[in-house]
N, C-alpha and C positions, 0 to 999 in steps of 0.2 A: 752796421748790422750786428756786429758782435756785442757792442755796448747795449743796444736795445734788447738783444736776446738775453744777455746776462741780467739786465734789469728785470726782465720778465721772470727768469728762473729764480732770482733772489726773492721774489714775492711768493714762491711756492713753498711753503713751510712744511713739506712732507705730506700734506693732505691729498686726498683724492680730488682731482679736478676734472672738469669737462674740457678736453684739449681743443675741441673745435673753436669755441670763441676765443680762447687764448691765442691760438695760431692765427685766426683771422685778425685779431687785434695787432699781433706782432707784424703780420704782413702789411696791414694798413700803415702802421707806424714807420716801417722800413720804406714803403713806397712814398709816403708823404715826405719823409726826411730826405730821401734820395732825389726825388723828382722836384720837390718844391722847397726844400729846407724848411719844412713846416712841422708843427706839432698838431696832432689831431686827437688828443686824449678825450676831449669833450664830445667828439663825433663817433667814437668807436662803436658804441651800442647801436646808434642809428644806422651806421654802415653795415654792421653785422646783420641786423634785421632786414635791411634793404637787399643785401646780397642773398640771404636765404629766400626772400620773396622772388628775386630775379631767377634764381636757380629753379625754384618751383614753377615759375611762369614759363621758362624755356622748356622744361620737361613736359609741361602740360600742352604746350603748342604742338609738340610732336605727336601727342596722343589725340588731339582734337580731329574729328572727322571733317570739320569745315575750317576755312581760313577766317580768323578774326582780325580785322584791321587794327593797326596800332592806335588809331584815334579812339577806339573803345576803351574806356577807363577800366583797367584790370589791376590787380595788385602789383604787377610788374611795372605799370605806368607810374604808380606812386613811388616805387622803389627807384626807378630811374631818376625821378625828380629829386629824391633824397641824395643820390650819388652826385647828381649835377650840382646841387646846392653846396655840398661839402667841397667838391673839387673847385667850384667857382670861388668859394670862400678862400681856399688855399692859394689860388691864383691871384686874387685881389690882395691878400696878405703879402704875398711875395712881391707884387708890383709896388707896394708901398715901400 
């Protein structure tokens, strides 16, 4: 965790940055390394977008006046498939 955090901080050359995607990327790197001993650099942008879609979907589910079944394709459905693809890839890589 410390190594990954230092690597992230070394890339910040004093400029103003959007901390949200930086921290999401760090969290994903730490989780992938800790859980699967895997590198996920190529998937960070996809996971960031998917997580934002999932958060939006969960929030909108609470505001909807009617129940929408999971079988209805909504942005959250696509996001779940993205997360499943990345995690499945890490598991397959680890099994090899």
